Each structure stands twice: as structure tokens, then as C-alpha cells.
C-alpha positions, 0 to 999 in steps of 0.5 A: 554581730556574728549571726551570719558568720561562718567558721571553719575549724580544721582538726577535730582533736583536742584543740579543734574541738575546744575551739569549735565549742568556744564559737558554738557557745556563742551561737556561731556556725561552725564547720569542724573538719577532720579526715579521720572518721574516728575523730569525726565520730567522737568530736561532739561527744568530746564537746558534750563531755566538756560542756557538762564538766562546765555545767553548760547546756549542750544546746551549742552542739547544734551550731557544730557541722562535723564533716570530712570534706575540706572543700565543704568546710572552707568554701563559704567560710568567713574565718578558717582556723587550723588546729592540726598537730604542731608539725610545719609541713602538715599545716603547709600541706593543709593550707595549700590544699585549702587555697583554691577554695578560700574566699578572698575575704576570709581570714586564714589562721594557724593555730600553733604554739611556737612555730613563726607564722611566716614559715607556715605560710611561706610560698602560699599567696593568701593575699594579706588574709593570714594571721596567728592565732595561739590558742591555750590548752584547753581553749574553752577554759583559758582566756587568752588568744595570742593574735600574731601579725606576719608579713601576709597579714593586713591590719583588717585581718588582725582587727576582724579576728580580735573582734571575733574573739572578744565576742566569743569571750576570749581575751585576745592580745595582738602580738606585732612581731612574728617571733618563735613562741610569740609572747606567752611561750617565750616567757614561760620557757624562759622560766622553765629554762631557769627552773631546770637549770637550778635542778641540773645545777643542784641548786634546788630539787624539783619539788623545791622549785615548784614550792617556790613558785607556788608560795611566792611570785605564782600567787600574784600572777593572776592579778599582777603581771611582771610589768605591773609588778616591775612598776609596783616595786619601782624601776629603780629597785628593778635596775638594782636587782638586775645589776646583781642578778642578770649575769648569773641567770641561765642563757643556754641556747640549747636544752639542759643536759638533765632534760636531754638525759631524761627524755633519752631515758624515756622519763617523759613525765606523767605519761610514763610515770617518771620525769623530774618527779615520780608520778603514780596514775592517782597523783597524775590524774589529781593534778589534772583534776585540780587544774581543770577545777581552778580553770572552771572556777576562773572562767565562772568568775569571769562569766559572772563579771562580764554579766554584771558589766553588761 
């Protein structure tokens, strides 16, 4: 279906390399652009390392062409996916630069975690070609991609992107309104806000908050989403619970004082050795390794399931 499709990925950082890897593993031609020689020179090594960790062949690398010429990257591309740092102005400048070289039939996507797509493309005229694609880190292991519809999105562009992502083995979800944070990060940070508030208010320790999540509803989340769970326990019970608890949940519109204090004190988490918890390098590395192992197991199970179904 996508034998002659050309995908351009703009940015050869962690996300860009991972996105390029996903398509290359399905034998889709990818042009990976980055303006920095150091990023270009190490891009294929990063991808090869990812493939090795996943016990996959490095044959996918032959489908990736790494370039430093932006015009070359986008001129014949059927899909263009931007994956530069999470700065609105940087993304806007990049899309402004590629506009003259982009095919009228190309689907043009910004990969962002929280920035509304309409803000990124404001003042740029891509004639209904625009969509948002929120890939999750690492993109080659986390199945979800949120496909965000905005006022410059045609139904055709949304459908094309959804179809491509499904072919590439992802789990795309159509986000019908362009709201900050889309769906996943709105729910994730609603949880984080309450978790940090519980610590801020002295209700529970950081260790206790994580223990509660990991040993209760967190165990169910991979197989039981929140709406499934509400239907399972009954919406009558859900309403009774909400009548009691909602008025006491944190609804601050600004970050918690404890979070601002820690950032001001350069207690940034694992990168500085202290955040809500204290971390040695060995402890931080163990968390990262365990997460990677878990995601690889999930990916392998999904791959085996897809093979059986096909």
C-alpha cells in the first residue's frame, strides 16, 4: 500500500530518530533532516542501537536517508512530520521555510506534546494539509499516536495520516478538537496535579503516592481504561463517588508551590539527583532500564498478536 510513499521527518533527535525508525521498519522510504552535522552523523547509530535493544535486524536502516538540506527533504514527500524541540517559534519558523517546497497533496504534521496545532500553523497557509501527531516517548515502543484535527485539517488529511500510522503498526486515535495537551497529556497531568497536591498538602509522601498508584488502579490501566472501569463498576456508583469527592479534588490553575520551589532550588529530578525523591545514578538508570524492558515486552506481545491475527 505504501511501497512508493515518501516520508520526511524533520529533526534527528530522540523523537525524530524514533519516528523514522517506525516507518523504516515497515520498508517506507524516510528522509531524515537535521541542520546539525553532529545529529546527522549519529542518527543511524542511534536507530541501530534501538533496533539491537529490540532484537530487530538493522535492515531498516537502508530505508533512511539522512540529509542536511531542508528543500531536499520535503520537496517530494507525501508526509512531512516535524520533530524539533517543543518551542512554538522554532516550529513556526521551520514550517514557514518548507511551505514553498511542499506538495499540495502532502500531509504536514507537527509532533508536539501540548501546543495547540492551530497556534503552530497560525498565519501559514497549507490548504487543509495540516494535522497534529503527538507521538509518545520512545516512539518506537509506545503504540499511541494522537492525530489532532484543527481548522487547517481536511478529513482526507486526517484519514491519510491515520491509515499510514495503522500500516506502520501504531495505534492512532483521532482527537477531534485542538485543545492544549490533547487527550493523553490532559489526563496524565490531571493525575500529576492531584499527586503533587497530595504531597504539597502533607496527605502522603512521594513514595506513598507512587506506591498507591502502582499497587491499585495502575495495575488495571493496561487492560481497563477509565471509561471501561466506570461502566464496569456502574455509572450509578460513579455518580455517588463524584458527588462526594469532586469538590475536594485539587483544581489549581497554577503549578503547586512545592513544584515551583523544587525547580527554583534546581531539584529537577533524576537529572540533578534530587526531585521529590533522591536518586543515585544507579537508581535512576535502573528505572530507565526497567521501563525499557517493560515497553519492549509489551511491544513484542503486540507483535505476536498482530502476526496471529494476520
